[in-house]
N, CA, C and O atoms as a Maestro MAE file, in Angstrom:
{
 s_m_m2io_version
 :::
 2.0.0
}

f_m_ct {
 s_m_title
 :::
 protein
 m_atom[352] {
  # First column is atom index #
  i_m_mmod_type
  r_m_x_coord
  r_m_y_coord
  r_m_z_coord
  i_m_residue_number
  s_m_chain_name
  s_m_pdb_residue_name
  s_m_pdb_atom_name
  i_m_atomic_number
  :::
  1 25 20.175 -11.034 22.557 1 A "MET " " N  " 7
  2 3 21.270 -10.335 23.231 1 A "MET " " CA " 6
  3 2 21.459 -10.817 24.664 1 A "MET " " C  " 6
  4 15 22.517 -10.616 25.261 1 A "MET " " O  " 8
  5 25 20.427 -11.453 25.210 2 A "GLU " " N  " 7
  6 3 20.510 -11.882 26.600 2 A "GLU " " CA " 6
  7 2 21.661 -12.865 26.786 2 A "GLU " " C  " 6
  8 15 21.772 -13.851 26.058 2 A "GLU " " O  " 8
  9 25 22.504 -12.591 27.753 3 A "GLY " " N  " 7
  10 3 23.645 -13.445 28.032 3 A "GLY " " CA " 6
  11 2 24.863 -13.179 27.166 3 A "GLY " " C  " 6
  12 15 25.933 -13.734 27.416 3 A "GLY " " O  " 8
  13 25 24.714 -12.334 26.150 4 A "ALA " " N  " 7
  14 3 25.838 -12.020 25.269 4 A "ALA " " CA " 6
  15 2 26.902 -11.245 26.034 4 A "ALA " " C  " 6
  16 15 26.599 -10.399 26.875 4 A "ALA " " O  " 8
  17 25 28.131 -11.550 25.726 5 A "ARG " " N  " 7
  18 3 29.278 -10.828 26.293 5 A "ARG " " CA " 6
  19 2 30.035 -10.218 25.114 5 A "ARG " " C  " 6
  20 15 31.004 -10.791 24.614 5 A "ARG " " O  " 8
  21 25 29.573 -9.044 24.681 6 A "PRO " " N  " 7
  22 3 30.133 -8.450 23.467 6 A "PRO " " CA " 6
  23 2 31.605 -8.072 23.606 6 A "PRO " " C  " 6
  24 15 32.082 -7.674 24.669 6 A "PRO " " O  " 8
  25 25 32.297 -8.219 22.478 7 A "ARG " " N  " 7
  26 3 33.698 -7.808 22.398 7 A "ARG " " CA " 6
  27 2 33.939 -7.259 21.000 7 A "ARG " " C  " 6
  28 15 33.253 -7.633 20.048 7 A "ARG " " O  " 8
  29 25 34.905 -6.379 20.886 8 A "LEU " " N  " 7
  30 3 35.273 -5.874 19.569 8 A "LEU " " CA " 6
  31 2 35.817 -7.037 18.757 8 A "LEU " " C  " 6
  32 15 36.572 -7.861 19.272 8 A "LEU " " O  " 8
  33 25 35.439 -7.102 17.507 9 A "ARG " " N  " 7
  34 3 35.921 -8.168 16.634 9 A "ARG " " CA " 6
  35 2 37.401 -7.983 16.344 9 A "ARG " " C  " 6
  36 15 37.960 -6.900 16.520 9 A "ARG " " O  " 8
  37 25 38.005 -9.041 15.907 10 A "ARG " " N  " 7
  38 3 39.420 -9.005 15.533 10 A "ARG " " CA " 6
  39 2 39.607 -7.954 14.440 10 A "ARG " " C  " 6
  40 15 38.823 -7.896 13.493 10 A "ARG " " O  " 8
  41 25 40.628 -7.136 14.566 11 A "GLY " " N  " 7
  42 3 40.916 -6.100 13.581 11 A "GLY " " CA " 6
  43 2 40.195 -4.785 13.834 11 A "GLY " " C  " 6
  44 15 40.367 -3.830 13.077 11 A "GLY " " O  " 8
  45 25 39.387 -4.726 14.892 12 A "VAL " " N  " 7
  46 3 38.650 -3.501 15.231 12 A "VAL " " CA " 6
  47 2 39.306 -2.884 16.450 12 A "VAL " " C  " 6
  48 15 39.623 -3.571 17.421 12 A "VAL " " O  " 8
  49 25 39.504 -1.573 16.383 13 A "ARG " " N  " 7
  50 3 40.048 -0.908 17.579 13 A "ARG " " CA " 6
  51 2 39.494 0.494 17.711 13 A "ARG " " C  " 6
  52 15 39.169 1.165 16.731 13 A "ARG " " O  " 8
  53 25 39.401 0.900 18.946 14 A "LEU " " N  " 7
  54 3 38.935 2.235 19.290 14 A "LEU " " CA " 6
  55 2 40.159 3.088 19.569 14 A "LEU " " C  " 6
  56 15 41.021 2.712 20.364 14 A "LEU " " O  " 8
  57 25 40.229 4.223 18.921 15 A "GLY " " N  " 7
  58 3 41.368 5.111 19.110 15 A "GLY " " CA " 6
  59 2 40.925 6.555 19.187 15 A "GLY " " C  " 6
  60 15 39.740 6.851 19.335 15 A "GLY " " O  " 8
  61 25 41.888 7.445 19.085 16 A "PHE " " N  " 7
  62 3 41.596 8.872 19.154 16 A "PHE " " CA " 6
  63 2 42.288 9.564 17.994 16 A "PHE " " C  " 6
  64 15 43.490 9.395 17.787 16 A "PHE " " O  " 8
  65 25 41.536 10.334 17.246 17 A "ASP " " N  " 7
  66 3 42.063 11.097 16.116 17 A "ASP " " CA " 6
  67 2 42.440 12.483 16.641 17 A "ASP " " C  " 6
  68 15 41.569 13.302 16.932 17 A "ASP " " O  " 8
  69 25 43.727 12.734 16.757 18 A "ARG " " N  " 7
  70 3 44.201 14.010 17.316 18 A "ARG " " CA " 6
  71 2 43.845 15.191 16.426 18 A "ARG " " C  " 6
  72 15 43.576 16.284 16.924 18 A "ARG " " O  " 8
  73 25 43.841 14.984 15.119 19 A "VAL " " N  " 7
  74 3 43.528 16.077 14.189 19 A "VAL " " CA " 6
  75 2 42.099 16.555 14.388 19 A "VAL " " C  " 6
  76 15 41.841 17.756 14.460 19 A "VAL " " O  " 8
  77 25 41.169 15.606 14.478 20 A "ARG " " N  " 7
  78 3 39.759 15.960 14.653 20 A "ARG " " CA " 6
  79 2 39.381 16.148 16.112 20 A "ARG " " C  " 6
  80 15 38.333 16.713 16.423 20 A "ARG " " O  " 8
  81 25 40.239 15.673 17.004 21 A "GLY " " N  " 7
  82 3 39.922 15.770 18.430 21 A "GLY " " CA " 6
  83 2 38.734 14.913 18.801 21 A "GLY " " C  " 6
  84 15 37.903 15.304 19.620 21 A "GLY " " O  " 8
  85 25 38.658 13.714 18.179 22 A "ALA " " N  " 7
  86 3 37.493 12.860 18.389 22 A "ALA " " CA " 6
  87 2 37.901 11.396 18.455 22 A "ALA " " C  " 6
  88 15 38.916 10.983 17.894 22 A "ALA " " O  " 8
  89 25 37.075 10.624 19.161 23 A "ASP " " N  " 7
  90 3 37.278 9.182 19.174 23 A "ASP " " CA " 6
  91 2 36.994 8.641 17.791 23 A "ASP " " C  " 6
  92 15 36.161 9.176 17.059 23 A "ASP " " O  " 8
  93 25 37.698 7.568 17.435 24 A "VAL " " N  " 7
  94 3 37.541 6.957 16.126 24 A "VAL " " CA " 6
  95 2 37.521 5.441 16.299 24 A "VAL " " C  " 6
  96 15 38.265 4.884 17.106 24 A "VAL " " O  " 8
  97 25 36.668 4.795 15.537 25 A "LEU " " N  " 7
  98 3 36.583 3.353 15.543 25 A "LEU " " CA " 6
  99 2 37.101 2.868 14.204 25 A "LEU " " C  " 6
  100 15 36.497 3.123 13.162 25 A "LEU " " O  " 8
  101 25 38.226 2.166 14.241 26 A "LEU " " N  " 7
  102 3 38.854 1.662 13.020 26 A "LEU " " CA " 6
  103 2 38.512 0.188 12.869 26 A "LEU " " C  " 6
  104 15 38.670 -0.594 13.807 26 A "LEU " " O  " 8
  105 25 38.043 -0.188 11.685 27 A "TYR " " N  " 7
  106 3 37.722 -1.577 11.409 27 A "TYR " " CA " 6
  107 2 38.063 -1.859 9.950 27 A "TYR " " C  " 6
  108 15 38.189 -0.925 9.158 27 A "TYR " " O  " 8
  109 25 38.217 -3.134 9.580 28 A "PRO " " N  " 7
  110 3 38.703 -3.448 8.231 28 A "PRO " " CA " 6
  111 2 37.910 -2.806 7.095 28 A "PRO " " C  " 6
  112 15 38.484 -2.478 6.057 28 A "PRO " " O  " 8
  113 25 36.611 -2.621 7.272 29 A "GLU " " N  " 7
  114 3 35.788 -2.064 6.204 29 A "GLU " " CA " 6
  115 2 35.704 -0.541 6.225 29 A "GLU " " C  " 6
  116 15 35.128 0.050 5.311 29 A "GLU " " O  " 8
  117 25 36.258 0.102 7.234 30 A "GLY " " N  " 7
  118 3 36.156 1.550 7.261 30 A "GLY " " CA " 6
  119 2 36.496 2.179 8.593 30 A "GLY " " C  " 6
  120 15 37.201 1.610 9.427 30 A "GLY " " O  " 8
  121 25 35.967 3.370 8.756 31 A "VAL " " N  " 7
  122 3 36.211 4.188 9.946 31 A "VAL " " CA " 6
  123 2 34.879 4.791 10.378 31 A "VAL " " C  " 6
  124 15 34.081 5.222 9.546 31 A "VAL " " O  " 8
  125 25 34.649 4.817 11.686 32 A "LEU " " N  " 7
  126 3 33.473 5.482 12.239 32 A "LEU " " CA " 6
  127 2 33.925 6.485 13.287 32 A "LEU " " C  " 6
  128 15 34.931 6.287 13.969 32 A "LEU " " O  " 8
  129 25 33.175 7.547 13.398 33 A "PHE " " N  " 7
  130 3 33.393 8.519 14.468 33 A "PHE " " CA " 6
  131 2 32.192 8.422 15.400 33 A "PHE " " C  " 6
  132 15 31.231 9.178 15.258 33 A "PHE " " O  " 8
  133 25 32.243 7.484 16.363 34 A "PRO " " N  " 7
  134 3 31.095 7.265 17.240 34 A "PRO " " CA " 6
  135 2 30.877 8.425 18.192 34 A "PRO " " C  " 6
  136 15 31.815 9.138 18.549 34 A "PRO " " O  " 8
  137 25 29.614 8.609 18.605 35 A "ASN " " N  " 7
  138 3 29.315 9.655 19.584 35 A "ASN " " CA " 6
  139 2 29.787 9.191 20.969 35 A "ASN " " C  " 6
  140 15 30.225 8.052 21.134 35 A "ASN " " O  " 8
  141 25 29.692 10.074 21.945 36 A "HIS " " N  " 7
  142 3 30.210 9.776 23.289 36 A "HIS " " CA " 6
  143 2 29.514 8.579 23.923 36 A "HIS " " C  " 6
  144 15 30.146 7.793 24.629 36 A "HIS " " O  " 8
  145 25 28.226 8.439 23.676 37 A "THR " " N  " 7
  146 3 27.482 7.316 24.232 37 A "THR " " CA " 6
  147 2 27.989 6.002 23.669 37 A "THR " " C  " 6
  148 15 28.229 5.054 24.417 37 A "THR " " O  " 8
  149 25 28.152 5.940 22.353 38 A "ALA " " N  " 7
  150 3 28.652 4.719 21.715 38 A "ALA " " CA " 6
  151 2 30.063 4.388 22.197 38 A "ALA " " C  " 6
  152 15 30.387 3.220 22.410 38 A "ALA " " O  " 8
  153 25 30.892 5.395 22.368 39 A "VAL " " N  " 7
  154 3 32.257 5.170 22.863 39 A "VAL " " CA " 6
  155 2 32.211 4.563 24.266 39 A "VAL " " C  " 6
  156 15 32.969 3.641 24.567 39 A "VAL " " O  " 8
  157 25 31.329 5.075 25.119 40 A "ALA " " N  " 7
  158 3 31.206 4.543 26.476 40 A "ALA " " CA " 6
  159 2 30.820 3.066 26.445 40 A "ALA " " C  " 6
  160 15 31.324 2.279 27.246 40 A "ALA " " O  " 8
  161 25 29.941 2.687 25.537 41 A "VAL " " N  " 7
  162 3 29.547 1.286 25.394 41 A "VAL " " CA " 6
  163 2 30.700 0.479 24.813 41 A "VAL " " C  " 6
  164 15 31.041 -0.578 25.344 41 A "VAL " " O  " 8
  165 25 31.304 0.960 23.735 42 A "LEU " " N  " 7
  166 3 32.393 0.238 23.077 42 A "LEU " " CA " 6
  167 2 33.560 -0.030 24.021 42 A "LEU " " C  " 6
  168 15 34.171 -1.097 23.955 42 A "LEU " " O  " 8
  169 25 33.871 0.902 24.881 43 A "ARG " " N  " 7
  170 3 34.983 0.706 25.831 43 A "ARG " " CA " 6
  171 2 34.702 -0.434 26.793 43 A "ARG " " C  " 6
  172 15 35.625 -1.018 27.362 43 A "ARG " " O  " 8
  173 25 33.432 -0.748 26.974 44 A "ARG " " N  " 7
  174 3 33.052 -1.825 27.887 44 A "ARG " " CA " 6
  175 2 32.845 -3.155 27.170 44 A "ARG " " C  " 6
  176 15 32.578 -4.169 27.816 44 A "ARG " " O  " 8
  177 25 32.962 -3.165 25.864 45 A "CYS " " N  " 7
  178 3 32.798 -4.393 25.076 45 A "CYS " " CA " 6
  179 2 34.123 -5.138 25.014 45 A "CYS " " C  " 6
  180 15 34.822 -5.109 24.001 45 A "CYS " " O  " 8
  181 25 34.457 -5.806 26.117 46 A "ASP " " N  " 7
  182 3 35.732 -6.510 26.207 46 A "ASP " " CA " 6
  183 2 35.558 -8.019 26.369 46 A "ASP " " C  " 6
  184 15 36.528 -8.736 26.619 46 A "ASP " " O  " 8
  185 25 34.319 -8.501 26.226 47 A "GLY " " N  " 7
  186 3 34.056 -9.927 26.325 47 A "GLY " " CA " 6
  187 2 33.862 -10.449 27.729 47 A "GLY " " C  " 6
  188 15 33.637 -11.645 27.915 47 A "GLY " " O  " 8
  189 25 33.946 -9.573 28.731 48 A "THR " " N  " 7
  190 3 33.796 -10.043 30.108 48 A "THR " " CA " 6
  191 2 32.420 -9.740 30.690 48 A "THR " " C  " 6
  192 15 31.952 -10.455 31.576 48 A "THR " " O  " 8
  193 25 31.771 -8.690 30.205 49 A "ALA " " N  " 7
  194 3 30.486 -8.264 30.764 49 A "ALA " " CA " 6
  195 2 29.345 -8.522 29.788 49 A "ALA " " C  " 6
  196 15 29.514 -8.411 28.574 49 A "ALA " " O  " 8
  197 25 28.179 -8.867 30.335 50 A "THR " " N  " 7
  198 3 26.996 -9.012 29.504 50 A "THR " " CA " 6
  199 2 26.478 -7.620 29.153 50 A "THR " " C  " 6
  200 15 26.916 -6.621 29.723 50 A "THR " " O  " 8
  201 25 25.552 -7.569 28.221 51 A "VAL " " N  " 7
  202 3 24.942 -6.293 27.842 51 A "VAL " " CA " 6
  203 2 24.273 -5.663 29.054 51 A "VAL " " C  " 6
  204 15 24.374 -4.453 29.256 51 A "VAL " " O  " 8
  205 25 23.586 -6.472 29.868 52 A "ASP " " N  " 7
  206 3 22.939 -5.938 31.072 52 A "ASP " " CA " 6
  207 2 23.964 -5.384 32.060 52 A "ASP " " C  " 6
  208 15 23.725 -4.359 32.697 52 A "ASP " " O  " 8
  209 25 25.094 -6.055 32.185 53 A "GLU " " N  " 7
  210 3 26.146 -5.572 33.096 53 A "GLU " " CA " 6
  211 2 26.762 -4.281 32.568 53 A "GLU " " C  " 6
  212 15 27.091 -3.384 33.344 53 A "GLU " " O  " 8
  213 25 26.918 -4.187 31.255 54 A "ILE " " N  " 7
  214 3 27.424 -2.946 30.655 54 A "ILE " " CA " 6
  215 2 26.457 -1.808 30.946 54 A "ILE " " C  " 6
  216 15 26.872 -0.715 31.331 54 A "ILE " " O  " 8
  217 25 25.164 -2.067 30.760 55 A "ALA " " N  " 7
  218 3 24.144 -1.039 31.023 55 A "ALA " " CA " 6
  219 2 24.161 -0.627 32.493 55 A "ALA " " C  " 6
  220 15 24.045 0.558 32.805 55 A "ALA " " O  " 8
  221 25 24.304 -1.596 33.396 56 A "ALA " " N  " 7
  222 3 24.356 -1.282 34.826 56 A "ALA " " CA " 6
  223 2 25.578 -0.438 35.152 56 A "ALA " " C  " 6
  224 15 25.494 0.510 35.933 56 A "ALA " " O  " 8
  225 25 26.715 -0.781 34.554 57 A "ASP " " N  " 7
  226 3 27.941 -0.020 34.771 57 A "ASP " " CA " 6
  227 2 27.773 1.416 34.267 57 A "ASP " " C  " 6
  228 15 28.177 2.370 34.932 57 A "ASP " " O  " 8
  229 25 27.176 1.551 33.093 58 A "LEU " " N  " 7
  230 3 26.925 2.888 32.557 58 A "LEU " " CA " 6
  231 2 25.958 3.659 33.437 58 A "LEU " " C  " 6
  232 15 26.077 4.875 33.587 58 A "LEU " " O  " 8
  233 25 24.990 2.942 34.024 59 A "GLY " " N  " 7
  234 3 24.031 3.579 34.923 59 A "GLY " " CA " 6
  235 2 24.694 4.178 36.143 59 A "GLY " " C  " 6
  236 15 24.183 5.138 36.720 59 A "GLY " " O  " 8
  237 25 25.831 3.622 36.545 60 A "GLY " " N  " 7
  238 3 26.573 4.178 37.675 60 A "GLY " " CA " 6
  239 2 27.319 5.445 37.304 60 A "GLY " " C  " 6
  240 15 27.658 6.250 38.171 60 A "GLY " " O  " 8
  241 25 27.579 5.625 36.006 61 A "ALA " " N  " 7
  242 3 28.345 6.789 35.550 61 A "ALA " " CA " 6
  243 2 27.452 7.870 34.948 61 A "ALA " " C  " 6
  244 15 27.801 9.051 34.972 61 A "ALA " " O  " 8
  245 25 26.310 7.473 34.412 62 A "TYR " " N  " 7
  246 3 25.418 8.410 33.734 62 A "TYR " " CA " 6
  247 2 23.990 8.215 34.239 62 A "TYR " " C  " 6
  248 15 23.639 7.146 34.737 62 A "TYR " " O  " 8
  249 25 23.178 9.249 34.105 63 A "ARG " " N  " 7
  250 3 21.773 9.132 34.479 63 A "ARG " " CA " 6
  251 2 20.968 8.575 33.307 63 A "ARG " " C  " 6
  252 15 21.354 8.726 32.148 63 A "ARG " " O  " 8
  253 25 19.875 7.948 33.616 64 A "SER " " N  " 7
  254 3 18.893 7.500 32.626 64 A "SER " " CA " 6
  255 2 19.459 6.583 31.548 64 A "SER " " C  " 6
  256 15 19.266 6.830 30.358 64 A "SER " " O  " 8
  257 25 20.148 5.543 31.952 65 A "VAL " " N  " 7
  258 3 20.641 4.560 30.989 65 A "VAL " " CA " 6
  259 2 19.556 3.507 30.787 65 A "VAL " " C  " 6
  260 15 19.101 2.882 31.744 65 A "VAL " " O  " 8
  261 25 19.151 3.318 29.546 66 A "ASP " " N  " 7
  262 3 18.132 2.331 29.194 66 A "ASP " " CA " 6
  263 2 18.834 1.075 28.690 66 A "ASP " " C  " 6
  264 15 19.449 1.107 27.625 66 A "ASP " " O  " 8
  265 25 18.756 -0.039 29.435 67 A "PRO " " N  " 7
  266 3 19.416 -1.273 28.993 67 A "PRO " " CA " 6
  267 2 18.967 -1.711 27.600 67 A "PRO " " C  " 6
  268 15 19.754 -2.290 26.852 67 A "PRO " " O  " 8
  269 25 17.723 -1.443 27.249 68 A "GLY " " N  " 7
  270 3 17.233 -1.793 25.924 68 A "GLY " " CA " 6
  271 2 17.976 -1.057 24.828 68 A "GLY " " C  " 6
  272 15 18.275 -1.627 23.779 68 A "GLY " " O  " 8
  273 25 18.272 0.211 25.073 69 A "GLN " " N  " 7
  274 3 19.005 0.994 24.082 69 A "GLN " " CA " 6
  275 2 20.453 0.521 23.966 69 A "GLN " " C  " 6
  276 15 21.025 0.521 22.876 69 A "GLN " " O  " 8
  277 25 21.038 0.120 25.085 70 A "VAL " " N  " 7
  278 3 22.400 -0.424 25.045 70 A "VAL " " CA " 6
  279 2 22.392 -1.700 24.205 70 A "VAL " " C  " 6
  280 15 23.272 -1.898 23.366 70 A "VAL " " O  " 8
  281 25 21.410 -2.559 24.427 71 A "GLY " " N  " 7
  282 3 21.294 -3.788 23.655 71 A "GLY " " CA " 6
  283 2 21.091 -3.519 22.173 71 A "GLY " " C  " 6
  284 15 21.666 -4.207 21.330 71 A "GLY " " O  " 8
  285 25 20.269 -2.511 21.851 72 A "GLU " " N  " 7
  286 3 20.044 -2.145 20.443 72 A "GLU " " CA " 6
  287 2 21.328 -1.662 19.789 72 A "GLU " " C  " 6
  288 15 21.616 -2.019 18.647 72 A "GLU " " O  " 8
  289 25 22.102 -0.851 20.504 73 A "LEU " " N  " 7
  290 3 23.365 -0.361 19.964 73 A "LEU " " CA " 6
  291 2 24.321 -1.521 19.703 73 A "LEU " " C  " 6
  292 15 24.943 -1.590 18.643 73 A "LEU " " O  " 8
  293 25 24.437 -2.426 20.662 74 A "VAL " " N  " 7
  294 3 25.319 -3.574 20.493 74 A "VAL " " CA " 6
  295 2 24.847 -4.427 19.314 74 A "VAL " " C  " 6
  296 15 25.670 -4.920 18.544 74 A "VAL " " O  " 8
  297 25 23.548 -4.602 19.167 75 A "SER " " N  " 7
  298 3 23.007 -5.371 18.042 75 A "SER " " CA " 6
  299 2 23.359 -4.727 16.707 75 A "SER " " C  " 6
  300 15 23.764 -5.412 15.768 75 A "SER " " O  " 8
  301 25 23.204 -3.405 16.625 76 A "ARG " " N  " 7
  302 3 23.543 -2.696 15.381 76 A "ARG " " CA " 6
  303 2 25.033 -2.826 15.062 76 A "ARG " " C  " 6
  304 15 25.415 -3.015 13.907 76 A "ARG " " O  " 8
  305 25 25.858 -2.723 16.085 77 A "LEU " " N  " 7
  306 3 27.301 -2.872 15.887 77 A "LEU " " CA " 6
  307 2 27.648 -4.292 15.460 77 A "LEU " " C  " 6
  308 15 28.550 -4.494 14.648 77 A "LEU " " O  " 8
  309 25 26.938 -5.274 16.003 78 A "ALA " " N  " 7
  310 3 27.168 -6.662 15.611 78 A "ALA " " CA " 6
  311 2 26.757 -6.887 14.157 78 A "ALA " " C  " 6
  312 15 27.441 -7.602 13.425 78 A "ALA " " O  " 8
  313 25 25.651 -6.284 13.736 79 A "GLU " " N  " 7
  314 3 25.197 -6.408 12.361 79 A "GLU " " CA " 6
  315 2 26.222 -5.834 11.385 79 A "GLU " " C  " 6
  316 15 26.353 -6.322 10.262 79 A "GLU " " O  " 8
  317 25 26.936 -4.815 11.804 80 A "ARG " " N  " 7
  318 3 27.955 -4.184 10.954 80 A "ARG " " CA " 6
  319 2 29.296 -4.904 11.030 80 A "ARG " " C  " 6
  320 15 30.247 -4.521 10.348 80 A "ARG " " O  " 8
  321 25 29.378 -5.950 11.860 81 A "GLY " " N  " 7
  322 3 30.614 -6.711 11.971 81 A "GLY " " CA " 6
  323 2 31.672 -6.041 12.829 81 A "GLY " " C  " 6
  324 15 32.857 -6.351 12.708 81 A "GLY " " O  " 8
  325 25 31.262 -5.137 13.682 82 A "ILE " " N  " 7
  326 3 32.199 -4.403 14.535 82 A "ILE " " CA " 6
  327 2 32.360 -5.100 15.885 82 A "ILE " " C  " 6
  328 15 33.451 -5.138 16.452 82 A "ILE " " O  " 8
  329 25 31.263 -5.645 16.384 83 A "VAL " " N  " 7
  330 3 31.238 -6.295 17.682 83 A "VAL " " CA " 6
  331 2 30.807 -7.743 17.494 83 A "VAL " " C  " 6
  332 15 29.917 -8.036 16.696 83 A "VAL " " O  " 8
  333 25 31.437 -8.632 18.225 84 A "ASP " " N  " 7
  334 3 30.987 -10.011 18.293 84 A "ASP " " CA " 6
  335 2 30.124 -10.098 19.540 84 A "ASP " " C  " 6
  336 15 30.623 -9.935 20.654 84 A "ASP " " O  " 8
  337 25 28.841 -10.351 19.364 85 A "ALA " " N  " 7
  338 3 27.908 -10.379 20.493 85 A "ALA " " CA " 6
  339 2 27.378 -11.782 20.730 85 A "ALA " " C  " 6
  340 15 26.223 -11.961 21.117 85 A "ALA " " O  " 8
  341 25 28.222 -12.769 20.497 86 A "GLY " " N  " 7
  342 3 27.815 -14.143 20.721 86 A "GLY " " CA " 6
  343 2 27.610 -14.433 22.195 86 A "GLY " " C  " 6
  344 15 27.966 -13.620 23.048 86 A "GLY " " O  " 8
  345 25 27.036 -15.591 22.497 87 A "PRO " " N  " 7
  346 3 26.796 -15.947 23.906 87 A "PRO " " CA " 6
  347 2 28.100 -16.047 24.682 87 A "PRO " " C  " 6
  348 15 29.156 -16.376 24.142 87 A "PRO " " O  " 8
  349 25 27.980 -15.745 25.992 88 A "GLY " " N  " 7
  350 3 29.140 -15.791 26.870 88 A "GLY " " CA " 6
  351 2 29.709 -17.123 26.901 88 A "GLY " " C  " 6
  352 15 30.700 -17.356 27.592 88 A "GLY " " O  " 8
  :::
 }
 m_bond[351] {
  # First column is bond index #
  i_m_from
  i_m_to
  i_m_order
  :::
  1 1 2 1
  2 2 3 1
  3 3 4 2
  4 3 5 1
  5 5 6 1
  6 6 7 1
  7 7 8 2
  8 7 9 1
  9 9 10 1
  10 10 11 1
  11 11 12 2
  12 11 13 1
  13 13 14 1
  14 14 15 1
  15 15 16 2
  16 15 17 1
  17 17 18 1
  18 18 19 1
  19 19 20 2
  20 19 21 1
  21 21 22 1
  22 22 23 1
  23 23 24 2
  24 23 25 1
  25 25 26 1
  26 26 27 1
  27 27 28 2
  28 27 29 1
  29 29 30 1
  30 30 31 1
  31 31 32 2
  32 31 33 1
  33 33 34 1
  34 34 35 1
  35 35 36 2
  36 35 37 1
  37 37 38 1
  38 38 39 1
  39 39 40 2
  40 39 41 1
  41 41 42 1
  42 42 43 1
  43 43 44 2
  44 43 45 1
  45 45 46 1
  46 46 47 1
  47 47 48 2
  48 47 49 1
  49 49 50 1
  50 50 51 1
  51 51 52 2
  52 51 53 1
  53 53 54 1
  54 54 55 1
  55 55 56 2
  56 55 57 1
  57 57 58 1
  58 58 59 1
  59 59 60 2
  60 59 61 1
  61 61 62 1
  62 62 63 1
  63 63 64 2
  64 63 65 1
  65 65 66 1
  66 66 67 1
  67 67 68 2
  68 67 69 1
  69 69 70 1
  70 70 71 1
  71 71 72 2
  72 71 73 1
  73 73 74 1
  74 74 75 1
  75 75 76 2
  76 75 77 1
  77 77 78 1
  78 78 79 1
  79 79 80 2
  80 79 81 1
  81 81 82 1
  82 82 83 1
  83 83 84 2
  84 83 85 1
  85 85 86 1
  86 86 87 1
  87 87 88 2
  88 87 89 1
  89 89 90 1
  90 90 91 1
  91 91 92 2
  92 91 93 1
  93 93 94 1
  94 94 95 1
  95 95 96 2
  96 95 97 1
  97 97 98 1
  98 98 99 1
  99 99 100 2
  100 99 101 1
  101 101 102 1
  102 102 103 1
  103 103 104 2
  104 103 105 1
  105 105 106 1
  106 106 107 1
  107 107 108 2
  108 107 109 1
  109 109 110 1
  110 110 111 1
  111 111 112 2
  112 111 113 1
  113 113 114 1
  114 114 115 1
  115 115 116 2
  116 115 117 1
  117 117 118 1
  118 118 119 1
  119 119 120 2
  120 119 121 1
  121 121 122 1
  122 122 123 1
  123 123 124 2
  124 123 125 1
  125 125 126 1
  126 126 127 1
  127 127 128 2
  128 127 129 1
  129 129 130 1
  130 130 131 1
  131 131 132 2
  132 131 133 1
  133 133 134 1
  134 134 135 1
  135 135 136 2
  136 135 137 1
  137 137 138 1
  138 138 139 1
  139 139 140 2
  140 139 141 1
  141 141 142 1
  142 142 143 1
  143 143 144 2
  144 143 145 1
  145 145 146 1
  146 146 147 1
  147 147 148 2
  148 147 149 1
  149 149 150 1
  150 150 151 1
  151 151 152 2
  152 151 153 1
  153 153 154 1
  154 154 155 1
  155 155 156 2
  156 155 157 1
  157 157 158 1
  158 158 159 1
  159 159 160 2
  160 159 161 1
  161 161 162 1
  162 162 163 1
  163 163 164 2
  164 163 165 1
  165 165 166 1
  166 166 167 1
  167 167 168 2
  168 167 169 1
  169 169 170 1
  170 170 171 1
  171 171 172 2
  172 171 173 1
  173 173 174 1
  174 174 175 1
  175 175 176 2
  176 175 177 1
  177 177 178 1
  178 178 179 1
  179 179 180 2
  180 179 181 1
  181 181 182 1
  182 182 183 1
  183 183 184 2
  184 183 185 1
  185 185 186 1
  186 186 187 1
  187 187 188 2
  188 187 189 1
  189 189 190 1
  190 190 191 1
  191 191 192 2
  192 191 193 1
  193 193 194 1
  194 194 195 1
  195 195 196 2
  196 195 197 1
  197 197 198 1
  198 198 199 1
  199 199 200 2
  200 199 201 1
  201 201 202 1
  202 202 203 1
  203 203 204 2
  204 203 205 1
  205 205 206 1
  206 206 207 1
  207 207 208 2
  208 207 209 1
  209 209 210 1
  210 210 211 1
  211 211 212 2
  212 211 213 1
  213 213 214 1
  214 214 215 1
  215 215 216 2
  216 215 217 1
  217 217 218 1
  218 218 219 1
  219 219 220 2
  220 219 221 1
  221 221 222 1
  222 222 223 1
  223 223 224 2
  224 223 225 1
  225 225 226 1
  226 226 227 1
  227 227 228 2
  228 227 229 1
  229 229 230 1
  230 230 231 1
  231 231 232 2
  232 231 233 1
  233 233 234 1
  234 234 235 1
  235 235 236 2
  236 235 237 1
  237 237 238 1
  238 238 239 1
  239 239 240 2
  240 239 241 1
  241 241 242 1
  242 242 243 1
  243 243 244 2
  244 243 245 1
  245 245 246 1
  246 246 247 1
  247 247 248 2
  248 247 249 1
  249 249 250 1
  250 250 251 1
  251 251 252 2
  252 251 253 1
  253 253 254 1
  254 254 255 1
  255 255 256 2
  256 255 257 1
  257 257 258 1
  258 258 259 1
  259 259 260 2
  260 259 261 1
  261 261 262 1
  262 262 263 1
  263 263 264 2
  264 263 265 1
  265 265 266 1
  266 266 267 1
  267 267 268 2
  268 267 269 1
  269 269 270 1
  270 270 271 1
  271 271 272 2
  272 271 273 1
  273 273 274 1
  274 274 275 1
  275 275 276 2
  276 275 277 1
  277 277 278 1
  278 278 279 1
  279 279 280 2
  280 279 281 1
  281 281 282 1
  282 282 283 1
  283 283 284 2
  284 283 285 1
  285 285 286 1
  286 286 287 1
  287 287 288 2
  288 287 289 1
  289 289 290 1
  290 290 291 1
  291 291 292 2
  292 291 293 1
  293 293 294 1
  294 294 295 1
  295 295 296 2
  296 295 297 1
  297 297 298 1
  298 298 299 1
  299 299 300 2
  300 299 301 1
  301 301 302 1
  302 302 303 1
  303 303 304 2
  304 303 305 1
  305 305 306 1
  306 306 307 1
  307 307 308 2
  308 307 309 1
  309 309 310 1
  310 310 311 1
  311 311 312 2
  312 311 313 1
  313 313 314 1
  314 314 315 1
  315 315 316 2
  316 315 317 1
  317 317 318 1
  318 318 319 1
  319 319 320 2
  320 319 321 1
  321 321 322 1
  322 322 323 1
  323 323 324 2
  324 323 325 1
  325 325 326 1
  326 326 327 1
  327 327 328 2
  328 327 329 1
  329 329 330 1
  330 330 331 1
  331 331 332 2
  332 331 333 1
  333 333 334 1
  334 334 335 1
  335 335 336 2
  336 335 337 1
  337 337 338 1
  338 338 339 1
  339 339 340 2
  340 339 341 1
  341 341 342 1
  342 342 343 1
  343 343 344 2
  344 343 345 1
  345 345 346 1
  346 346 347 1
  347 347 348 2
  348 347 349 1
  349 349 350 1
  350 350 351 1
  351 351 352 2
  :::
 }
}
């Protein structure tokens, strides 16, 4: 994950489901209702920031952000084909 600049893959978008009142992640294989933490990470996955920079940015907005956990989340999302976490 070091040096990766994650971005949402083509065909994936983060939106808001008004009926459920919740964020929704739409991707070709399905739909996810990510928790608030995942949404905060996903909103920063635009291909410009590294995982460490995303974690640092989150650290400015929230207490106790663990960069390792941010990296694990991005890795899991990449495994599911939601995020492209290739090298910058």
